[in-house]
C-alpha positions as CSV (number, residue, x, y, z in Angstrom):
1,M,23.3,-26.1,-24.1
2,T,23.3,-22.3,-25.0
3,I,20.0,-20.6,-25.8
4,G,19.7,-17.2,-27.4
5,A,18.8,-14.1,-25.3
6,L,15.6,-12.9,-27.1
7,M,12.1,-14.0,-26.2
8,L,9.4,-12.8,-28.6
9,D,5.8,-13.6,-29.6
10,L,3.5,-14.6,-32.4
11,E,0.7,-12.8,-34.2
12,G,-2.0,-15.5,-34.3
13,T,-3.0,-19.1,-33.6
14,Q,-0.8,-20.7,-36.2
15,L,2.9,-20.4,-36.9
16,T,3.5,-18.4,-40.2
17,D,6.4,-19.2,-42.5
18,D,8.1,-15.9,-41.5
19,E,7.7,-16.6,-37.8
20,A,9.1,-20.1,-38.3
21,K,12.2,-18.6,-39.9
22,T,12.6,-16.1,-37.1
23,L,12.3,-18.8,-34.4
24,Q,15.1,-20.7,-36.0
25,Q,17.5,-17.9,-35.5
26,P,20.1,-18.8,-32.8
27,E,19.6,-15.4,-31.1
28,V,16.0,-16.3,-30.3
29,G,15.8,-18.5,-27.2
30,G,12.2,-18.0,-26.1
31,L,8.6,-17.5,-27.1
32,I,5.8,-16.1,-25.1
33,L,2.2,-16.9,-25.9
34,F,-0.8,-14.6,-25.3
35,S,-4.6,-14.9,-25.5
36,R,-4.5,-14.1,-29.2
37,N,-2.5,-17.3,-29.8
38,Y,-5.1,-19.5,-28.2
39,S,-8.5,-20.7,-29.2
40,D,-8.9,-24.2,-27.8
41,P,-6.7,-27.2,-26.6
42,D,-6.5,-28.8,-30.0
43,Q,-5.3,-25.6,-31.6
44,L,-2.7,-25.2,-28.8
45,Q,-1.5,-28.7,-29.3
46,S,-1.1,-28.2,-33.0
47,L,0.7,-24.9,-32.5
48,M,3.1,-26.4,-30.0
49,T,3.9,-29.3,-32.3
50,S,4.8,-27.0,-35.1
51,I,7.0,-25.0,-32.7
52,R,8.8,-28.1,-31.3
53,V,9.5,-29.5,-34.8
54,I,11.7,-26.5,-35.6
55,R,12.9,-25.6,-32.1
56,P,12.7,-28.4,-29.5
57,D,15.0,-26.3,-27.2
58,L,13.0,-23.1,-27.2
59,I,11.7,-21.8,-23.9
60,V,8.0,-21.4,-24.3
61,A,6.3,-19.2,-21.8
62,V,2.9,-17.7,-20.9
63,D,1.4,-15.6,-18.2
64,Q,-1.0,-18.0,-16.5
65,E,-1.1,-16.5,-13.0
66,G,-4.8,-16.8,-12.4
67,G,-7.5,-14.3,-11.9
68,R,-7.4,-11.5,-14.5
69,V,-4.0,-12.7,-15.8
70,Q,-4.8,-16.1,-17.4
71,R,-4.1,-16.3,-21.1
72,F,-5.6,-19.7,-21.7
73,R,-9.2,-20.2,-20.5
74,K,-11.3,-22.6,-22.6
75,G,-10.3,-26.1,-21.7
76,F,-8.2,-24.9,-18.8
77,T,-9.2,-24.6,-15.1
78,A,-10.3,-21.1,-14.2
79,L,-7.7,-20.1,-11.5
80,P,-8.7,-17.6,-8.8
81,P,-6.7,-14.4,-8.2
82,M,-3.9,-15.1,-5.8
83,A,-5.4,-12.6,-3.3
84,N,-8.1,-15.1,-2.6
85,L,-5.5,-17.3,-1.1
86,G,-4.4,-14.5,1.1
87,K,-7.9,-14.1,2.4
88,H,-8.1,-17.8,3.0
89,Y,-4.7,-17.6,4.9
90,Q,-6.3,-15.2,7.4
91,Q,-8.7,-17.9,8.4
92,D,-6.6,-21.0,8.1
93,P,-2.9,-20.6,7.2
94,A,-2.2,-24.3,6.8
95,A,-5.2,-25.0,4.6
96,A,-4.3,-21.9,2.5
97,C,-0.7,-23.0,2.0
98,Y,-1.9,-26.5,1.0
99,A,-4.3,-24.9,-1.5
100,A,-1.5,-22.7,-2.9
101,K,0.6,-25.7,-3.5
102,E,-2.2,-27.5,-5.3
103,L,-3.0,-24.5,-7.4
104,G,0.7,-24.1,-8.4
105,W,0.8,-27.7,-9.3
106,L,-2.5,-27.5,-11.2
107,M,-1.5,-24.4,-13.2
108,A,1.8,-26.0,-14.1
109,A,0.5,-29.4,-14.8
110,E,-2.1,-28.2,-17.3
111,L,0.6,-26.2,-19.2
112,R,3.2,-29.0,-19.1
113,A,0.6,-31.3,-20.8
114,Y,1.1,-29.1,-23.9
115,D,4.9,-28.9,-23.5
116,I,4.8,-25.2,-22.4
117,D,7.8,-24.7,-20.2
118,I,6.9,-21.9,-17.9
119,S,4.3,-19.5,-16.6
120,F,5.9,-16.3,-15.3
121,A,4.8,-16.9,-11.7
122,P,4.6,-16.5,-8.8
123,V,4.0,-12.7,-8.2
124,L,6.0,-11.8,-5.2
125,D,4.9,-8.2,-5.0
126,I,3.2,-7.0,-1.7
127,D,-0.2,-5.6,-2.2
128,W,0.1,-2.2,-0.6
129,Q,-3.5,-1.4,-1.7
130,Q,-2.3,1.3,-4.0
131,C,-1.1,-0.3,-7.2
132,S,-4.0,-1.4,-9.5
133,V,-1.8,-3.2,-12.0
134,I,-0.7,-5.5,-9.1
135,G,-3.7,-5.5,-6.8
136,D,-5.3,-9.0,-6.5
137,R,-2.4,-10.6,-8.4
138,A,-0.5,-10.4,-5.2
139,F,-0.9,-13.2,-2.6
140,A,-1.1,-10.9,0.4
141,S,-0.4,-7.5,2.0
142,E,1.8,-9.0,4.7
143,P,5.2,-10.5,3.9
144,F,5.0,-13.5,6.2
145,A,1.7,-14.7,4.6
146,L,3.0,-13.9,1.1
147,I,6.1,-15.9,1.7
148,G,4.2,-18.9,3.0
149,L,1.7,-18.9,0.1
150,S,4.2,-18.2,-2.7
151,T,6.7,-20.8,-1.4
152,A,3.9,-23.4,-1.5
153,F,2.8,-22.3,-4.9
154,M,6.4,-22.6,-6.2
155,Q,6.7,-26.1,-4.6
156,G,3.6,-27.2,-6.5
157,M,5.0,-25.8,-9.8
158,H,8.2,-27.8,-9.2
159,E,6.3,-31.0,-8.5
160,A,4.6,-30.6,-11.9
161,G,8.0,-30.1,-13.7
162,M,7.9,-26.3,-14.1
163,A,10.5,-23.8,-13.0
164,A,9.2,-20.8,-11.1
165,T,9.8,-17.1,-11.9
166,G,9.4,-14.5,-9.1
167,K,8.3,-11.0,-10.1
168,H,8.6,-8.0,-10.1
169,F,12.0,-7.6,-8.2
170,P,12.5,-5.8,-5.9
171,G,8.7,-5.1,-5.6
172,H,6.1,-3.3,-7.7
173,G,3.3,-3.1,-5.2
174,W,4.0,0.3,-3.7
175,V,3.8,2.5,-6.7
176,G,0.5,3.6,-8.1
177,A,1.6,4.0,-11.7
178,D,1.3,1.1,-14.2
179,S,4.7,0.4,-15.8
180,H,3.0,-0.7,-19.0
181,L,1.9,2.9,-19.5
182,E,4.4,5.1,-17.6
183,L,7.6,4.9,-15.6
184,P,6.8,4.5,-11.9
185,I,9.0,6.1,-9.3
186,D,9.3,4.5,-5.8
187,E,10.8,7.0,-3.5
188,R,11.3,4.7,-0.5
189,S,14.7,4.0,1.0
190,E,16.7,0.8,0.7
191,A,15.9,0.1,4.4
192,D,12.2,0.4,3.7
193,L,12.4,-2.1,0.8
194,E,14.5,-4.4,3.0
195,A,11.9,-4.3,5.8
196,A,9.1,-5.6,3.5
197,D,9.2,-5.9,-0.3
198,L,12.5,-7.7,-0.5
199,K,11.7,-10.3,2.1
200,P,9.7,-12.6,-0.3
201,F,12.4,-12.5,-2.9
202,K,15.1,-13.3,-0.3
203,S,13.1,-16.2,1.1
204,L,12.2,-17.8,-2.2
205,V,15.7,-17.5,-3.5
206,S,16.8,-19.5,-0.5
207,S,14.1,-22.0,-1.2
208,G,15.1,-22.7,-4.8
209,L,13.5,-20.0,-6.9
210,D,14.6,-20.6,-10.5
211,A,14.2,-17.2,-12.1
212,I,13.4,-13.6,-11.4
213,M,11.9,-10.8,-13.4
214,P,12.8,-7.2,-12.3
215,A,10.3,-4.3,-12.3
216,H,10.3,-1.4,-14.7
217,V,10.3,0.8,-11.7
218,V,12.9,3.4,-10.6
219,Y,13.8,3.3,-6.9
220,S,15.0,6.9,-6.8
221,Q,16.8,6.9,-3.5
222,I,18.9,4.0,-4.6
223,D,19.5,4.2,-8.4
224,S,18.4,6.4,-11.2
225,Q,17.7,3.4,-13.5
226,P,14.7,1.0,-13.4
227,A,15.6,-2.2,-11.7
228,G,15.8,-4.1,-15.0
229,F,18.5,-1.8,-16.3
230,S,20.3,-1.4,-13.0
231,H,23.7,-3.0,-12.2
232,F,23.1,-2.3,-8.6
233,W,19.8,-4.2,-8.4
234,L,20.7,-7.1,-10.6
235,Q,24.4,-7.6,-9.8
236,E,25.0,-6.1,-6.3
237,K,21.7,-6.8,-4.6
238,L,20.3,-9.9,-6.4
239,R,23.5,-11.8,-7.4
240,R,25.9,-10.8,-4.7
241,Q,23.9,-10.0,-1.6
242,L,21.0,-12.5,-2.2
243,G,23.2,-15.1,-3.8
244,F,20.8,-15.7,-6.7
245,N,22.3,-17.9,-9.4
246,G,19.2,-18.4,-11.5
247,V,17.8,-16.8,-14.7
248,I,17.0,-13.1,-14.9
249,F,14.3,-12.3,-17.4
250,S,13.7,-8.7,-18.3
251,D,10.1,-7.5,-18.3
252,D,8.7,-6.6,-21.7
253,L,11.1,-4.0,-23.2
254,T,8.2,-2.4,-25.2
255,M,6.5,-1.2,-22.0
256,E,6.6,2.5,-21.3
257,G,8.5,1.9,-18.1
258,A,11.5,0.7,-20.3
259,S,11.5,3.7,-22.6
260,I,14.0,5.6,-20.3
261,A,16.6,3.3,-21.8
262,G,16.2,4.6,-25.3
263,S,15.6,2.7,-28.6
264,Y,14.6,-1.0,-28.6
265,P,18.2,-2.2,-29.4
266,E,19.5,0.1,-26.7
267,R,17.0,-1.2,-24.2
268,C,18.2,-4.7,-25.0
269,R,21.9,-3.8,-24.7
270,R,21.4,-2.0,-21.4
271,A,19.3,-4.9,-19.9
272,L,21.8,-7.5,-20.9
273,E,24.7,-5.4,-19.6
274,A,22.9,-4.8,-16.3
275,G,22.6,-8.6,-15.9
276,C,19.5,-9.9,-17.6
277,D,19.9,-13.3,-19.2
278,M,17.0,-13.0,-21.6
279,V,15.0,-10.0,-22.8
280,L,11.3,-10.0,-23.7
281,V,10.1,-8.0,-26.7
282,C,6.3,-8.4,-27.0
283,N,3.4,-7.1,-29.0
284,H,5.6,-5.1,-31.3
285,P,6.9,-7.2,-34.2
286,D,9.1,-4.3,-35.6
287,A,10.7,-3.9,-32.2
288,A,11.5,-7.6,-32.1
289,K,13.1,-7.4,-35.5
290,E,15.2,-4.5,-34.4
291,V,16.4,-6.3,-31.3
292,L,17.1,-9.5,-33.3
293,A,19.2,-7.5,-35.8
294,F,21.1,-5.9,-32.9
295,L,21.8,-9.3,-31.3
296,K,23.1,-10.7,-34.6
297,Q,25.8,-8.0,-34.6
298,Q,27.0,-8.9,-31.1
299,P,29.6,-11.5,-30.2
300,S,28.1,-14.9,-29.5
301,S,27.7,-15.2,-25.7
302,Q,27.7,-18.4,-23.7
303,N,24.9,-18.4,-21.2
304,P,23.9,-21.9,-20.1
305,R,21.5,-20.7,-17.4
306,I,18.5,-20.3,-19.7
307,S,18.3,-24.0,-20.7
308,S,17.5,-24.7,-17.0
309,M,14.0,-23.3,-17.6
310,R,12.9,-26.1,-19.9
311,G,10.1,-28.0,-18.5
312,K,10.4,-31.5,-17.1
313,P,8.2,-34.5,-18.1
314,L,4.8,-34.8,-16.4
315,A,2.7,-38.0,-16.5
316,L,-0.8,-36.6,-16.2
317,N,-2.4,-40.0,-16.6
318,E,-0.9,-40.8,-13.2
319,S,-2.3,-37.7,-11.6
320,Q,-6.1,-37.7,-12.4
321,D,-7.1,-37.8,-8.7
322,R,-4.9,-34.9,-7.9
323,L,-6.2,-33.0,-10.9
324,Q,-9.8,-33.4,-9.8
325,Q,-9.0,-32.4,-6.2
326,A,-7.0,-29.4,-7.3
327,R,-9.7,-28.2,-9.6
328,Q,-12.2,-28.4,-6.8
329,I,-9.9,-26.4,-4.6
330,S,-9.7,-23.8,-7.3
331,A,-13.4,-23.6,-7.6
332,N,-13.9,-23.2,-3.9
333,L,-11.6,-20.2,-3.8
334,F,-13.8,-18.1,-6.1
């Protein structure tokens, strides 16, 4: 099955007629939901039913990492920031990794119950204590701990039928700037990145990571382009050297860190040419329309990778004990 390269969003809690028409375009392959699209579980179920009626193959995503990045709250378990797992790891590594696995399962299980395919997780950035936009979203400041916790979290997601997306390749935690608002520049050498930031990505790729989202960060000693527009980072480093064969999602092309690539259609073109399989255009309906119009003018491409991100069935009625235990683990980590 081939799925279109554009992931976009919705304005509210119900699917409008115009949005329904847009989602039926073959160039659209994904939909990302935000807090504005959610009020309660019944509304979410209704929204997802209306989406699946017209596009059963659509990849539906959300950022449900935990902590300050959790789009659905009412009726969902409050998940701790992943940094709390890192603190737990310092006291009891085995217990922390078990907790990470159960939280990954819990997060994914609650979303899969509504036929949401993916949460863009886990965050694989190292917390260098100087990037506020990453901060406590990161599992740890030390690569070994980060690898253990994020691998366990990914395993839990897989057990719940959800593919995992590691972000933000090759590491966003060093720079102080927020790529939503400006273009961060990381001046470290490739050797510096290899010694720390790249280690979690390498390890999780070898453990079955399904997808990766590159950072809107320029690593100036290596390439003049942000990673998401860089042939070096996506083709040479990620595909060839790391042997990654999964899906590459761009980060949101409306972020300021992507503005270096030009207009919205040009950002799309450059991201796809660099090696992204799917581009995200969020919180800017006009930009999404421009990108959709651009994609309609392009030759139809065959990219079967994206369909691998569709969620697998989950029988929650067989998992009530695990749900209760995982929710207690989550509560204990606050």
